[in-house]
C-alpha positions in Angstrom: 24.5 7.1 7.3 24.1 9.2 4.1 21.6 6.8 2.6 19.6 6.8 5.9 19.5 10.6 5.8 18.2 10.6 2.2 15.5 8.2 3.2 14.4 10.4 6.1 14.6 13.4 3.9 12.2 11.9 1.3 9.9 10.7 4.0 9.8 14.1 5.6 8.8 15.6 2.2 5.8 13.2 2.1 4.6 14.7 5.4 3.5 17.8 3.6 1.7 16.9 0.5 0.2 20.4 0.2 3.7 21.8 -0.1 4.6 19.2 -2.8 1.4 20.1 -4.7 2.2 23.8 -4.5 5.8 23.3 -5.6 5.2 21.0 -8.5 2.0 22.6 -9.6 -0.3 21.5 -12.3 -0.5 17.7 -13.0 0.9 16.8 -9.6 -0.7 13.5 -8.7 -1.4 13.7 -5.0 -3.3 10.3 -5.3 0.1 8.6 -5.9 1.2 9.5 -2.3 0.5 7.2 0.6 -2.8 8.1 2.2 -3.7 8.1 6.0 -0.2 7.4 7.1 0.4 7.2 10.9 4.2 8.0 10.6 6.3 8.8 7.6 8.8 6.2 8.8 6.1 3.5 8.2 6.3 4.0 4.5 8.3 1.3 2.9 11.8 2.7 2.4 12.3 1.2 -1.1 9.1 3.0 -2.2 9.9 6.5 -1.1 11.6 7.6 -4.3 9.1 5.7 -6.5 6.2 7.4 -4.8 7.7 10.9 -5.3 8.5 10.0 -8.9 5.0 8.7 -9.7 3.4 11.8 -8.1 5.6 14.2 -10.2 5.9 12.4 -13.6 3.4 14.5 -15.4 4.4 17.9 -13.9 6.1 20.5 -16.0 9.1 20.2 -13.6 9.4 16.5 -14.4 10.0 13.5 -12.2 11.3 14.1 -8.6 15.0 13.7 -8.3 17.0 14.0 -5.1 19.1 17.1 -6.0 19.3 20.8 -5.4 15.6 21.2 -5.9 15.0 18.8 -3.1 16.4 21.3 -0.7 14.2 24.0 -2.1 11.2 21.9 -1.3 12.6 21.1 2.2 12.8 24.8 2.9 9.1 25.2 2.1 7.6 22.2 4.0 5.7 22.8 7.2 8.1 21.5 9.9 5.2 21.0 12.3 3.6 18.6 9.8 6.9 16.7 9.7 7.2 16.6 13.5 3.6 15.4 13.8 4.2 12.5 11.4 7.8 11.6 12.3 8.9 10.4 15.7 12.5 10.9 14.6 11.9 14.5 13.4 10.0 15.2 16.6 13.0 13.9 18.7 15.4 16.0 16.6 13.2 19.1 17.0 12.9 18.5 20.8 16.7 18.2 21.2 17.4 21.3 19.1 14.8 23.3 21.0 16.3 22.2 24.4 19.8 23.2 23.2 18.5 26.6 22.1 16.8 27.1 25.4 20.0 26.4 27.3 21.9 29.1 25.3 
């Protein structure tokens, strides 16, 4: 379950390349990210980490690693971009919204 969450997490980050570019700054290689994706879940799971690492290798922050900084990025991404590109995130958002409306 944890491994699956980490994969979703990385995929959700890829839904907002503008945020990644803003966070990592100069030398962020946006061309290393998948282009014209229909859903973030369609990105090959074994390539998620590689894609993030390739895009960030030349940045002053260094290569992407799933650590505390990952959560800093997650706080900044546009959730509506994630919901638009992730059926799983959309489902989670819908369920949470329904729960909130019931309370």
